[in-house]
mmCIF file of the N, C-alpha and C atoms, coordinates in Angstrom:
data_MODEL
# 
_entry.id   MODEL 
# 
loop_
_atom_site.group_PDB 
_atom_site.id 
_atom_site.type_symbol 
_atom_site.label_atom_id 
_atom_site.label_alt_id 
_atom_site.label_comp_id 
_atom_site.label_asym_id 
_atom_site.label_entity_id 
_atom_site.label_seq_id 
_atom_site.pdbx_PDB_ins_code 
_atom_site.Cartn_x 
_atom_site.Cartn_y 
_atom_site.Cartn_z 
_atom_site.occupancy 
_atom_site.B_iso_or_equiv 
_atom_site.pdbx_formal_charge 
_atom_site.auth_seq_id 
_atom_site.auth_comp_id 
_atom_site.auth_asym_id 
_atom_site.auth_atom_id 
_atom_site.pdbx_PDB_model_num 
ATOM 1   N N  . MET A 1 1  ? 4.072   7.846   1.444   1.00 0.00 ? 1  MET A N  1 
ATOM 2   C CA . MET A 1 1  ? 3.227   7.304   0.423   1.00 0.00 ? 1  MET A CA 1 
ATOM 3   C C  . MET A 1 1  ? 2.379   6.229   1.081   1.00 0.00 ? 1  MET A C  1 
ATOM 4   N N  . GLU A 1 2  ? 1.145   6.132   0.659   1.00 0.00 ? 2  GLU A N  1 
ATOM 5   C CA . GLU A 1 2  ? 0.318   4.988   1.052   1.00 0.00 ? 2  GLU A CA 1 
ATOM 6   C C  . GLU A 1 2  ? -0.513  4.583   -0.115  1.00 0.00 ? 2  GLU A C  1 
ATOM 7   N N  . SER A 1 3  ? -0.507  3.244   -0.365  1.00 0.00 ? 3  SER A N  1 
ATOM 8   C CA . SER A 1 3  ? -1.266  2.713   -1.488  1.00 0.00 ? 3  SER A CA 1 
ATOM 9   C C  . SER A 1 3  ? -1.727  1.322   -1.162  1.00 0.00 ? 3  SER A C  1 
ATOM 10  N N  . TYR A 1 4  ? -2.839  0.904   -1.772  1.00 0.00 ? 4  TYR A N  1 
ATOM 11  C CA . TYR A 1 4  ? -3.247  -0.466  -1.595  1.00 0.00 ? 4  TYR A CA 1 
ATOM 12  C C  . TYR A 1 4  ? -2.226  -1.452  -2.063  1.00 0.00 ? 4  TYR A C  1 
ATOM 13  N N  . SER A 1 5  ? -1.990  -2.513  -1.277  1.00 0.00 ? 5  SER A N  1 
ATOM 14  C CA . SER A 1 5  ? -1.000  -3.530  -1.628  1.00 0.00 ? 5  SER A CA 1 
ATOM 15  C C  . SER A 1 5  ? -1.657  -4.609  -2.458  1.00 0.00 ? 5  SER A C  1 
ATOM 16  N N  . THR A 1 6  ? -0.847  -5.509  -3.040  1.00 0.00 ? 6  THR A N  1 
ATOM 17  C CA . THR A 1 6  ? -1.366  -6.622  -3.813  1.00 0.00 ? 6  THR A CA 1 
ATOM 18  C C  . THR A 1 6  ? -2.256  -7.504  -2.887  1.00 0.00 ? 6  THR A C  1 
ATOM 19  N N  . SER A 1 7  ? -1.997  -7.546  -1.616  1.00 0.00 ? 7  SER A N  1 
ATOM 20  C CA . SER A 1 7  ? -2.840  -8.320  -0.727  1.00 0.00 ? 7  SER A CA 1 
ATOM 21  C C  . SER A 1 7  ? -4.278  -7.816  -0.521  1.00 0.00 ? 7  SER A C  1 
ATOM 22  N N  . GLN A 1 8  ? -4.517  -6.579  -1.061  1.00 0.00 ? 8  GLN A N  1 
ATOM 23  C CA . GLN A 1 8  ? -5.854  -5.975  -0.909  1.00 0.00 ? 8  GLN A CA 1 
ATOM 24  C C  . GLN A 1 8  ? -6.916  -6.728  -1.700  1.00 0.00 ? 8  GLN A C  1 
ATOM 25  N N  . LEU A 1 9  ? -6.528  -7.546  -2.650  1.00 0.00 ? 9  LEU A N  1 
ATOM 26  C CA . LEU A 1 9  ? -7.476  -8.295  -3.455  1.00 0.00 ? 9  LEU A CA 1 
ATOM 27  C C  . LEU A 1 9  ? -8.339  -9.249  -2.591  1.00 0.00 ? 9  LEU A C  1 
ATOM 28  N N  . LYS A 1 10 ? -7.901  -9.678  -1.482  1.00 0.00 ? 10 LYS A N  1 
ATOM 29  C CA . LYS A 1 10 ? -8.705  -10.592 -0.637  1.00 0.00 ? 10 LYS A CA 1 
ATOM 30  C C  . LYS A 1 10 ? -9.715  -9.842  0.198   1.00 0.00 ? 10 LYS A C  1 
ATOM 31  N N  . TYR A 1 11 ? -9.680  -8.501  0.179   1.00 0.00 ? 11 TYR A N  1 
ATOM 32  C CA . TYR A 1 11 ? -10.648 -7.744  0.992   1.00 0.00 ? 11 TYR A CA 1 
ATOM 33  C C  . TYR A 1 11 ? -11.700 -7.072  0.028   1.00 0.00 ? 11 TYR A C  1 
ATOM 34  N N  . GLU A 1 12 ? -12.822 -6.752  0.593   1.00 0.00 ? 12 GLU A N  1 
ATOM 35  C CA . GLU A 1 12 ? -13.854 -6.072  -0.098  1.00 0.00 ? 12 GLU A CA 1 
ATOM 36  C C  . GLU A 1 12 ? -14.066 -4.621  0.404   1.00 0.00 ? 12 GLU A C  1 
ATOM 37  N N  . THR A 1 13 ? -12.863 -3.951  0.611   1.00 0.00 ? 13 THR A N  1 
ATOM 38  C CA . THR A 1 13 ? -12.934 -2.639  1.194   1.00 0.00 ? 13 THR A CA 1 
ATOM 39  C C  . THR A 1 13 ? -12.426 -1.566  0.262   1.00 0.00 ? 13 THR A C  1 
ATOM 40  N N  . GLY A 1 14 ? -12.523 -1.780  -1.006  1.00 0.00 ? 14 GLY A N  1 
ATOM 41  C CA . GLY A 1 14 ? -12.087 -0.736  -1.960  1.00 0.00 ? 14 GLY A CA 1 
ATOM 42  C C  . GLY A 1 14 ? -10.769 -1.084  -2.655  1.00 0.00 ? 14 GLY A C  1 
ATOM 43  N N  . GLY A 1 15 ? -10.346 -0.135  -3.469  1.00 0.00 ? 15 GLY A N  1 
ATOM 44  C CA . GLY A 1 15 ? -9.144  -0.309  -4.221  1.00 0.00 ? 15 GLY A CA 1 
ATOM 45  C C  . GLY A 1 15 ? -9.375  -0.992  -5.524  1.00 0.00 ? 15 GLY A C  1 
ATOM 46  N N  . PRO A 1 16 ? -8.417  -0.989  -6.419  1.00 0.00 ? 16 PRO A N  1 
ATOM 47  C CA . PRO A 1 16 ? -8.510  -1.659  -7.682  1.00 0.00 ? 16 PRO A CA 1 
ATOM 48  C C  . PRO A 1 16 ? -8.666  -3.154  -7.528  1.00 0.00 ? 16 PRO A C  1 
ATOM 49  N N  . LYS A 1 17 ? -9.424  -3.713  -8.481  1.00 0.00 ? 17 LYS A N  1 
ATOM 50  C CA . LYS A 1 17 ? -9.527  -5.181  -8.590  1.00 0.00 ? 17 LYS A CA 1 
ATOM 51  C C  . LYS A 1 17 ? -8.492  -5.813  -9.499  1.00 0.00 ? 17 LYS A C  1 
ATOM 52  N N  . ASN A 1 18 ? -7.678  -4.996  -10.132 1.00 0.00 ? 18 ASN A N  1 
ATOM 53  C CA . ASN A 1 18 ? -6.684  -5.439  -11.063 1.00 0.00 ? 18 ASN A CA 1 
ATOM 54  C C  . ASN A 1 18 ? -5.351  -5.497  -10.347 1.00 0.00 ? 18 ASN A C  1 
ATOM 55  N N  . ILE A 1 19 ? -4.672  -6.552  -10.216 1.00 0.00 ? 19 ILE A N  1 
ATOM 56  C CA . ILE A 1 19 ? -3.395  -6.612  -9.452  1.00 0.00 ? 19 ILE A CA 1 
ATOM 57  C C  . ILE A 1 19 ? -2.319  -5.727  -10.079 1.00 0.00 ? 19 ILE A C  1 
ATOM 58  N N  . ASP A 1 20 ? -2.436  -5.472  -11.334 1.00 0.00 ? 20 ASP A N  1 
ATOM 59  C CA . ASP A 1 20 ? -1.492  -4.555  -11.964 1.00 0.00 ? 20 ASP A CA 1 
ATOM 60  C C  . ASP A 1 20 ? -1.567  -3.147  -11.490 1.00 0.00 ? 20 ASP A C  1 
ATOM 61  N N  . LEU A 1 21 ? -2.624  -2.798  -10.821 1.00 0.00 ? 21 LEU A N  1 
ATOM 62  C CA . LEU A 1 21 ? -2.854  -1.428  -10.297 1.00 0.00 ? 21 LEU A CA 1 
ATOM 63  C C  . LEU A 1 21 ? -2.547  -1.344  -8.812  1.00 0.00 ? 21 LEU A C  1 
ATOM 64  N N  . LEU A 1 22 ? -2.083  -2.494  -8.252  1.00 0.00 ? 22 LEU A N  1 
ATOM 65  C CA . LEU A 1 22 ? -1.749  -2.518  -6.829  1.00 0.00 ? 22 LEU A CA 1 
ATOM 66  C C  . LEU A 1 22 ? -0.235  -2.637  -6.688  1.00 0.00 ? 22 LEU A C  1 
ATOM 67  N N  . ILE A 1 23 ? 0.365   -2.365  -5.480  1.00 0.00 ? 23 ILE A N  1 
ATOM 68  C CA . ILE A 1 23 ? 1.763   -2.375  -5.412  1.00 0.00 ? 23 ILE A CA 1 
ATOM 69  C C  . ILE A 1 23 ? 2.259   -3.437  -4.449  1.00 0.00 ? 23 ILE A C  1 
ATOM 70  N N  . ASP A 1 24 ? 3.455   -3.871  -4.669  1.00 0.00 ? 24 ASP A N  1 
ATOM 71  C CA . ASP A 1 24 ? 4.233   -4.810  -3.903  1.00 0.00 ? 24 ASP A CA 1 
ATOM 72  C C  . ASP A 1 24 ? 5.310   -4.056  -3.206  1.00 0.00 ? 24 ASP A C  1 
ATOM 73  N N  . LEU A 1 25 ? 5.468   -4.271  -1.874  1.00 0.00 ? 25 LEU A N  1 
ATOM 74  C CA . LEU A 1 25 ? 6.443   -3.473  -1.075  1.00 0.00 ? 25 LEU A CA 1 
ATOM 75  C C  . LEU A 1 25 ? 7.784   -3.655  -1.623  1.00 0.00 ? 25 LEU A C  1 
ATOM 76  N N  . ASN A 1 26 ? 8.306   -4.876  -1.901  1.00 0.00 ? 26 ASN A N  1 
ATOM 77  C CA . ASN A 1 26 ? 9.661   -5.082  -2.313  1.00 0.00 ? 26 ASN A CA 1 
ATOM 78  C C  . ASN A 1 26 ? 9.941   -4.362  -3.683  1.00 0.00 ? 26 ASN A C  1 
ATOM 79  N N  . GLU A 1 27 ? 8.907   -4.508  -4.610  1.00 0.00 ? 27 GLU A N  1 
ATOM 80  C CA . GLU A 1 27 ? 9.095   -3.855  -5.875  1.00 0.00 ? 27 GLU A CA 1 
ATOM 81  C C  . GLU A 1 27 ? 9.232   -2.324  -5.750  1.00 0.00 ? 27 GLU A C  1 
ATOM 82  N N  . VAL A 1 28 ? 8.442   -1.730  -4.966  1.00 0.00 ? 28 VAL A N  1 
ATOM 83  C CA . VAL A 1 28 ? 8.462   -0.214  -4.822  1.00 0.00 ? 28 VAL A CA 1 
ATOM 84  C C  . VAL A 1 28 ? 9.778   0.178   -4.132  1.00 0.00 ? 28 VAL A C  1 
ATOM 85  N N  . MET A 1 29 ? 10.226  -0.652  -3.156  1.00 0.00 ? 29 MET A N  1 
ATOM 86  C CA . MET A 1 29 ? 11.465  -0.251  -2.488  1.00 0.00 ? 29 MET A CA 1 
ATOM 87  C C  . MET A 1 29 ? 12.624  -0.317  -3.453  1.00 0.00 ? 29 MET A C  1 
ATOM 88  N N  . ASP A 1 30 ? 12.573  -1.310  -4.439  1.00 0.00 ? 30 ASP A N  1 
ATOM 89  C CA . ASP A 1 30 ? 13.665  -1.410  -5.467  1.00 0.00 ? 30 ASP A CA 1 
ATOM 90  C C  . ASP A 1 30 ? 13.551  -0.137  -6.387  1.00 0.00 ? 30 ASP A C  1 
ATOM 91  N N  . GLU A 1 31 ? 12.364  0.272   -6.709  1.00 0.00 ? 31 GLU A N  1 
ATOM 92  C CA . GLU A 1 31 ? 12.208  1.378   -7.574  1.00 0.00 ? 31 GLU A CA 1 
ATOM 93  C C  . GLU A 1 31 ? 12.641  2.731   -6.900  1.00 0.00 ? 31 GLU A C  1 
ATOM 94  N N  . LEU A 1 32 ? 12.534  2.784   -5.606  1.00 0.00 ? 32 LEU A N  1 
ATOM 95  C CA . LEU A 1 32 ? 12.881  3.967   -4.845  1.00 0.00 ? 32 LEU A CA 1 
ATOM 96  C C  . LEU A 1 32 ? 14.253  3.804   -4.142  1.00 0.00 ? 32 LEU A C  1 
ATOM 97  N N  . ASN A 1 33 ? 15.142  3.038   -4.753  1.00 0.00 ? 33 ASN A N  1 
ATOM 98  C CA . ASN A 1 33 ? 16.370  2.650   -4.071  1.00 0.00 ? 33 ASN A CA 1 
ATOM 99  C C  . ASN A 1 33 ? 17.272  3.886   -3.789  1.00 0.00 ? 33 ASN A C  1 
ATOM 100 N N  . GLY A 1 34 ? 16.932  5.103   -4.301  1.00 0.00 ? 34 GLY A N  1 
ATOM 101 C CA . GLY A 1 34 ? 17.716  6.278   -3.970  1.00 0.00 ? 34 GLY A CA 1 
ATOM 102 C C  . GLY A 1 34 ? 17.293  6.934   -2.761  1.00 0.00 ? 34 GLY A C  1 
ATOM 103 N N  . LEU A 1 35 ? 16.391  6.351   -1.904  1.00 0.00 ? 35 LEU A N  1 
ATOM 104 C CA . LEU A 1 35 ? 15.982  6.962   -0.687  1.00 0.00 ? 35 LEU A CA 1 
ATOM 105 C C  . LEU A 1 35 ? 16.517  6.233   0.573   1.00 0.00 ? 35 LEU A C  1 
ATOM 106 N N  . ASN A 1 36 ? 16.604  6.956   1.622   1.00 0.00 ? 36 ASN A N  1 
ATOM 107 C CA . ASN A 1 36 ? 16.878  6.437   2.941   1.00 0.00 ? 36 ASN A CA 1 
ATOM 108 C C  . ASN A 1 36 ? 15.437  6.311   3.537   1.00 0.00 ? 36 ASN A C  1 
ATOM 109 N N  . PHE A 1 37 ? 15.054  5.045   3.754   1.00 0.00 ? 37 PHE A N  1 
ATOM 110 C CA . PHE A 1 37 ? 13.658  4.797   4.287   1.00 0.00 ? 37 PHE A CA 1 
ATOM 111 C C  . PHE A 1 37 ? 13.591  5.090   5.769   1.00 0.00 ? 37 PHE A C  1 
ATOM 112 N N  . LYS A 1 38 ? 12.666  5.988   6.126   1.00 0.00 ? 38 LYS A N  1 
ATOM 113 C CA . LYS A 1 38 ? 12.304  6.096   7.504   1.00 0.00 ? 38 LYS A CA 1 
ATOM 114 C C  . LYS A 1 38 ? 11.472  4.971   7.988   1.00 0.00 ? 38 LYS A C  1 
ATOM 115 N N  . PHE A 1 39 ? 10.573  4.532   7.128   1.00 0.00 ? 39 PHE A N  1 
ATOM 116 C CA . PHE A 1 39 ? 9.879   3.272   7.298   1.00 0.00 ? 39 PHE A CA 1 
ATOM 117 C C  . PHE A 1 39 ? 9.305   2.797   5.966   1.00 0.00 ? 39 PHE A C  1 
ATOM 118 N N  . ALA A 1 40 ? 9.190   1.536   5.789   1.00 0.00 ? 40 ALA A N  1 
ATOM 119 C CA . ALA A 1 40 ? 8.597   0.848   4.628   1.00 0.00 ? 40 ALA A CA 1 
ATOM 120 C C  . ALA A 1 40 ? 7.928   -0.405  5.120   1.00 0.00 ? 40 ALA A C  1 
ATOM 121 N N  . ARG A 1 41 ? 6.604   -0.459  5.004   1.00 0.00 ? 41 ARG A N  1 
ATOM 122 C CA . ARG A 1 41 ? 5.938   -1.584  5.575   1.00 0.00 ? 41 ARG A CA 1 
ATOM 123 C C  . ARG A 1 41 ? 4.612   -1.839  4.807   1.00 0.00 ? 41 ARG A C  1 
ATOM 124 N N  . GLU A 1 42 ? 4.208   -3.103  4.930   1.00 0.00 ? 42 GLU A N  1 
ATOM 125 C CA . GLU A 1 42 ? 2.905   -3.517  4.447   1.00 0.00 ? 42 GLU A CA 1 
ATOM 126 C C  . GLU A 1 42 ? 2.115   -3.870  5.719   1.00 0.00 ? 42 GLU A C  1 
ATOM 127 N N  . ILE A 1 43 ? 0.962   -3.228  5.868   1.00 0.00 ? 43 ILE A N  1 
ATOM 128 C CA . ILE A 1 43 ? 0.206   -3.451  7.072   1.00 0.00 ? 43 ILE A CA 1 
ATOM 129 C C  . ILE A 1 43 ? -1.307  -3.655  6.728   1.00 0.00 ? 43 ILE A C  1 
ATOM 130 N N  . GLU A 1 44 ? -1.978  -4.260  7.620   1.00 0.00 ? 44 GLU A N  1 
ATOM 131 C CA . GLU A 1 44 ? -3.478  -4.273  7.537   1.00 0.00 ? 44 GLU A CA 1 
ATOM 132 C C  . GLU A 1 44 ? -3.964  -3.153  8.494   1.00 0.00 ? 44 GLU A C  1 
ATOM 133 N N  . ARG A 1 45 ? -4.858  -2.364  7.968   1.00 0.00 ? 45 ARG A N  1 
ATOM 134 C CA . ARG A 1 45 ? -5.444  -1.259  8.836   1.00 0.00 ? 45 ARG A CA 1 
ATOM 135 C C  . ARG A 1 45 ? -6.902  -1.084  8.456   1.00 0.00 ? 45 ARG A C  1 
ATOM 136 N N  . GLU A 1 46 ? -7.600  -0.411  9.362   1.00 0.00 ? 46 GLU A N  1 
ATOM 137 C CA . GLU A 1 46 ? -8.941  -0.023  9.131   1.00 0.00 ? 46 GLU A CA 1 
ATOM 138 C C  . GLU A 1 46 ? -9.000  1.054   8.021   1.00 0.00 ? 46 GLU A C  1 
ATOM 139 N N  . ILE A 1 47 ? -9.796  0.849   6.999   1.00 0.00 ? 47 ILE A N  1 
ATOM 140 C CA . ILE A 1 47 ? -9.996  1.805   5.902   1.00 0.00 ? 47 ILE A CA 1 
ATOM 141 C C  . ILE A 1 47 ? -11.428 2.446   6.215   1.00 0.00 ? 47 ILE A C  1 
ATOM 142 N N  . ILE A 1 48 ? -11.441 3.746   6.271   1.00 0.00 ? 48 ILE A N  1 
ATOM 143 C CA . ILE A 1 48 ? -12.689 4.457   6.455   1.00 0.00 ? 48 ILE A CA 1 
ATOM 144 C C  . ILE A 1 48 ? -12.725 5.632   5.532   1.00 0.00 ? 48 ILE A C  1 
ATOM 145 N N  . GLU A 1 49 ? -13.154 5.290   4.296   1.00 0.00 ? 49 GLU A N  1 
ATOM 146 C CA . GLU A 1 49 ? -13.113 6.344   3.228   1.00 0.00 ? 49 GLU A CA 1 
ATOM 147 C C  . GLU A 1 49 ? -14.413 6.375   2.443   1.00 0.00 ? 49 GLU A C  1 
ATOM 148 N N  . GLY A 1 50 ? -15.543 6.141   3.107   1.00 0.00 ? 50 GLY A N  1 
ATOM 149 C CA . GLY A 1 50 ? -16.837 6.143   2.405   1.00 0.00 ? 50 GLY A CA 1 
ATOM 150 C C  . GLY A 1 50 ? -17.507 4.816   2.386   1.00 0.00 ? 50 GLY A C  1 
ATOM 151 N N  . ASP A 1 51 ? -18.707 4.744   1.859   1.00 0.00 ? 51 ASP A N  1 
ATOM 152 C CA . ASP A 1 51 ? -19.575 3.500   1.838   1.00 0.00 ? 51 ASP A CA 1 
ATOM 153 C C  . ASP A 1 51 ? -18.875 2.303   1.323   1.00 0.00 ? 51 ASP A C  1 
ATOM 154 N N  . TYR A 1 52 ? -18.134 2.434   0.264   1.00 0.00 ? 52 TYR A N  1 
ATOM 155 C CA . TYR A 1 52 ? -17.539 1.235   -0.401  1.00 0.00 ? 52 TYR A CA 1 
ATOM 156 C C  . TYR A 1 52 ? -16.017 1.071   -0.055  1.00 0.00 ? 52 TYR A C  1 
ATOM 157 N N  . HIS A 1 53 ? -15.563 1.898   0.805   1.00 0.00 ? 53 HIS A N  1 
ATOM 158 C CA . HIS A 1 53 ? -14.158 1.797   1.192   1.00 0.00 ? 53 HIS A CA 1 
ATOM 159 C C  . HIS A 1 53 ? -14.073 1.798   2.768   1.00 0.00 ? 53 HIS A C  1 
ATOM 160 N N  . THR A 1 54 ? -14.702 0.907   3.368   1.00 0.00 ? 54 THR A N  1 
ATOM 161 C CA . THR A 1 54 ? -14.678 0.817   4.839   1.00 0.00 ? 54 THR A CA 1 
ATOM 162 C C  . THR A 1 54 ? -14.489 -0.608  5.261   1.00 0.00 ? 54 THR A C  1 
ATOM 163 N N  . GLY A 1 55 ? -13.584 -0.807  6.230   1.00 0.00 ? 55 GLY A N  1 
ATOM 164 C CA . GLY A 1 55 ? -13.254 -2.134  6.813   1.00 0.00 ? 55 GLY A CA 1 
ATOM 165 C C  . GLY A 1 55 ? -11.711 -2.364  6.779   1.00 0.00 ? 55 GLY A C  1 
ATOM 166 N N  . LEU A 1 56 ? -11.361 -3.557  6.994   1.00 0.00 ? 56 LEU A N  1 
ATOM 167 C CA . LEU A 1 56 ? -9.963  -3.967  7.076   1.00 0.00 ? 56 LEU A CA 1 
ATOM 168 C C  . LEU A 1 56 ? -9.430  -3.991  5.672   1.00 0.00 ? 56 LEU A C  1 
ATOM 169 N N  . GLY A 1 57 ? -8.256  -3.401  5.405   1.00 0.00 ? 57 GLY A N  1 
ATOM 170 C CA . GLY A 1 57 ? -7.607  -3.414  4.186   1.00 0.00 ? 57 GLY A CA 1 
ATOM 171 C C  . GLY A 1 57 ? -6.051  -3.602  4.311   1.00 0.00 ? 57 GLY A C  1 
ATOM 172 N N  . SER A 1 58 ? -5.432  -3.829  3.237   1.00 0.00 ? 58 SER A N  1 
ATOM 173 C CA . SER A 1 58 ? -3.936  -4.054  3.219   1.00 0.00 ? 58 SER A CA 1 
ATOM 174 C C  . SER A 1 58 ? -3.372  -2.939  2.416   1.00 0.00 ? 58 SER A C  1 
ATOM 175 N N  . VAL A 1 59 ? -2.388  -2.178  3.041   1.00 0.00 ? 59 VAL A N  1 
ATOM 176 C CA . VAL A 1 59 ? -1.719  -1.077  2.386   1.00 0.00 ? 59 VAL A CA 1 
ATOM 177 C C  . VAL A 1 59 ? -0.223  -1.171  2.545   1.00 0.00 ? 59 VAL A C  1 
ATOM 178 N N  . VAL A 1 60 ? 0.438   -0.547  1.629   1.00 0.00 ? 60 VAL A N  1 
ATOM 179 C CA . VAL A 1 60 ? 1.925   -0.337  1.752   1.00 0.00 ? 60 VAL A CA 1 
ATOM 180 C C  . VAL A 1 60 ? 2.143   1.128   2.150   1.00 0.00 ? 60 VAL A C  1 
ATOM 181 N N  . GLN A 1 61 ? 2.950   1.351   3.143   1.00 0.00 ? 61 GLN A N  1 
ATOM 182 C CA . GLN A 1 61 ? 3.271   2.705   3.659   1.00 0.00 ? 61 GLN A CA 1 
ATOM 183 C C  . GLN A 1 61 ? 4.762   2.873   3.538   1.00 0.00 ? 61 GLN A C  1 
ATOM 184 N N  . ILE A 1 62 ? 5.176   3.999   2.968   1.00 0.00 ? 62 ILE A N  1 
ATOM 185 C CA . ILE A 1 62 ? 6.630   4.292   2.798   1.00 0.00 ? 62 ILE A CA 1 
ATOM 186 C C  . ILE A 1 62 ? 6.817   5.755   3.047   1.00 0.00 ? 62 ILE A C  1 
ATOM 187 N N  . ALA A 1 63 ? 7.868   6.013   3.801   1.00 0.00 ? 63 ALA A N  1 
ATOM 188 C CA . ALA A 1 63 ? 8.402   7.417   3.956   1.00 0.00 ? 63 ALA A CA 1 
ATOM 189 C C  . ALA A 1 63 ? 9.891   7.318   3.868   1.00 0.00 ? 63 ALA A C  1 
ATOM 190 N N  . GLY A 1 64 ? 10.417  8.268   3.007   1.00 0.00 ? 64 GLY A N  1 
ATOM 191 C CA . GLY A 1 64 ? 11.867  8.242   2.808   1.00 0.00 ? 64 GLY A CA 1 
ATOM 192 C C  . GLY A 1 64 ? 12.338  9.658   2.454   1.00 0.00 ? 64 GLY A C  1 
ATOM 193 N N  . VAL A 1 65 ? 13.678  9.846   2.538   1.00 0.00 ? 65 VAL A N  1 
ATOM 194 C CA . VAL A 1 65 ? 14.360  11.048  2.157   1.00 0.00 ? 65 VAL A CA 1 
ATOM 195 C C  . VAL A 1 65 ? 15.463  10.720  1.216   1.00 0.00 ? 65 VAL A C  1 
ATOM 196 N N  . LYS A 1 66 ? 15.793  11.719  0.376   1.00 0.00 ? 66 LYS A N  1 
ATOM 197 C CA . LYS A 1 66 ? 16.908  11.569  -0.539  1.00 0.00 ? 66 LYS A CA 1 
ATOM 198 C C  . LYS A 1 66 ? 18.221  11.293  0.204   1.00 0.00 ? 66 LYS A C  1 
ATOM 199 N N  . LYS A 1 67 ? 19.050  10.440  -0.323  1.00 0.00 ? 67 LYS A N  1 
ATOM 200 C CA . LYS A 1 67 ? 20.348  10.188  0.265   1.00 0.00 ? 67 LYS A CA 1 
ATOM 201 C C  . LYS A 1 67 ? 21.277  11.339  0.045   1.00 0.00 ? 67 LYS A C  1 
# 
């Protein structure tokens, strides 16, 4: 899974402007506590998804499998 993180609000590279529509890594990990995480991280990366979604952004990336 990849989604814009709550830290995305400081960037002008797309994503929701409402913090309630962004995710926090720790909250999502708590909600998905039935998984063995291969990785779970919040990173800054280049976003290249069109005219209004280009530049540095903050995302949460998670990959996991059922226990």
